[in-house]
VEXDREN-2710 file (C-alpha; in Angstrom, 1 decimal):
% VEXDREN-2710
k/r/px/py/pz
1/MET/0.0/-0.1/0.0
2/PRO/1.7/3.4/-1.0
3/VAL/2.0/5.9/1.5
4/ALA/0.6/9.5/0.6
5/PRO/3.7/11.8/0.6
6/GLU/1.8/14.4/2.5
7/ARG/1.6/12.0/5.4
8/ALA/5.4/10.9/5.1
9/VAL/7.0/14.3/5.2
10/MET/5.9/17.3/7.3
11/THR/6.0/20.4/5.1
12/ASP/5.4/23.2/7.4
13/ALA/7.0/26.6/6.7
14/ALA/9.3/26.5/9.7
15/ASP/11.0/23.2/8.9
16/ASP/10.2/21.7/5.6
17/ASP/12.8/19.0/5.8
18/THR/11.3/17.2/8.8
19/VAL/10.2/13.6/8.3
20/ARG/7.0/12.3/10.0
21/THR/7.6/9.0/11.9
22/TRP/4.9/7.0/13.5
23/LEU/5.0/5.0/16.8
24/VAL/5.7/1.3/16.0
25/GLU/7.0/-0.1/19.3
26/ARG/6.9/0.6/23.0
27/SER/8.6/-1.5/25.6
28/TYR/10.2/-1.2/29.0
29/GLY/13.9/-1.2/29.5
30/ASP/15.6/-4.5/30.2
31/ASP/17.8/-3.2/33.1
32/GLU/15.7/-0.5/34.5
33/LEU/11.9/-0.7/34.9
34/ASN/11.5/3.1/34.8
35/ILE/12.7/3.3/31.3
36/ILE/10.2/3.3/28.6
37/ILE/11.6/2.8/25.0
38/LEU/9.6/4.3/22.1
39/VAL/10.5/3.5/18.6
40/TYR/9.1/5.7/15.6
41/ALA/9.5/4.7/12.1
42/THR/8.9/6.2/8.7
43/PRO/5.8/4.8/6.8
44/ASP/7.9/2.6/4.5
45/GLY/9.7/1.1/7.7
46/GLU/13.2/1.8/6.4
47/ARG/14.3/4.5/8.9
48/TYR/13.6/4.7/12.7
49/LEU/14.2/6.7/15.9
50/ARG/14.5/5.1/19.4
51/LYS/13.5/7.3/22.3
52/GLU/14.2/6.4/25.9
53/LEU/12.1/8.1/28.6
54/ALA/13.0/7.8/32.3
55/LEU/9.9/7.9/34.4
56/ARG/10.3/9.7/37.8
57/GLY/7.6/7.9/39.6
58/PRO/4.1/6.4/39.3
59/TRP/2.7/10.1/39.0
60/ASP/4.8/10.7/35.9
61/ALA/2.2/10.1/33.2
62/ARG/3.0/11.5/29.7
63/ASP/1.1/11.4/26.6
64/THR/2.8/9.6/23.9
65/PRO/1.9/11.0/20.4
66/ALA/1.0/8.6/17.5
67/ALA/3.5/10.5/15.3
68/ILE/6.5/12.9/15.7
69/ASP/8.2/14.8/13.1
70/VAL/12.1/14.2/13.0
71/ASP/15.2/15.7/11.4
72/PRO/16.3/13.1/8.9
73/ASP/19.9/13.2/10.3
74/ASP/18.5/11.7/13.6
75/LEU/17.1/8.6/12.0
76/GLY/18.8/5.3/11.7
77/ASP/18.5/2.7/9.1
78/VAL/16.5/-0.5/9.6
79/THR/18.7/-3.2/8.2
80/ASP/16.6/-6.5/9.1
81/PRO/14.1/-7.1/6.3
82/ASP/11.6/-8.6/8.9
83/GLU/11.8/-5.7/11.3
84/ARG/11.5/-3.2/8.4
85/GLU/8.4/-5.1/7.3
86/ARG/6.9/-5.1/10.8
87/TYR/7.7/-1.3/11.3
88/ARG/6.0/-0.6/7.9
89/THR/2.9/-2.6/8.9
90/GLU/2.6/-0.9/12.2
91/ALA/3.2/2.6/10.9
92/GLU/0.5/2.0/8.3
93/ARG/-2.0/0.8/11.0
94/MET/-1.2/3.8/13.1
95/MET/-1.6/6.2/10.2
96/ALA/-5.0/4.6/9.3
97/LYS/-6.3/4.7/13.0
98/HIS/-4.8/8.0/14.5
99/ASP/-4.1/11.6/13.7
100/PRO/-0.4/12.5/14.2
101/ASP/-1.1/14.3/17.5
102/ASP/-3.4/11.6/19.0
103/ALA/-2.1/10.3/22.3
104/VAL/-1.7/6.5/22.2
END
């Protein structure tokens, strides 16, 4: 399923080189329970950004946006074909169900 270009790249006047990425994975850190790992990927599943968030306590509730806009230089390449396909599938699912600023 092709991705509409306007959903893949953010084209706002302030920063027209920002790439839209979608949440494709959320997990907890292996070593520390207070670390949440978020993975955002491009709609084609070929590039990703991993974010680690430290929670300060049980009261530390933060919204996780369905999509974020990222500088292309901050993205890594997804080299594993199975992971790339999984990211692509999940990004498409998120795009179909959520607006970019939805909390998920």
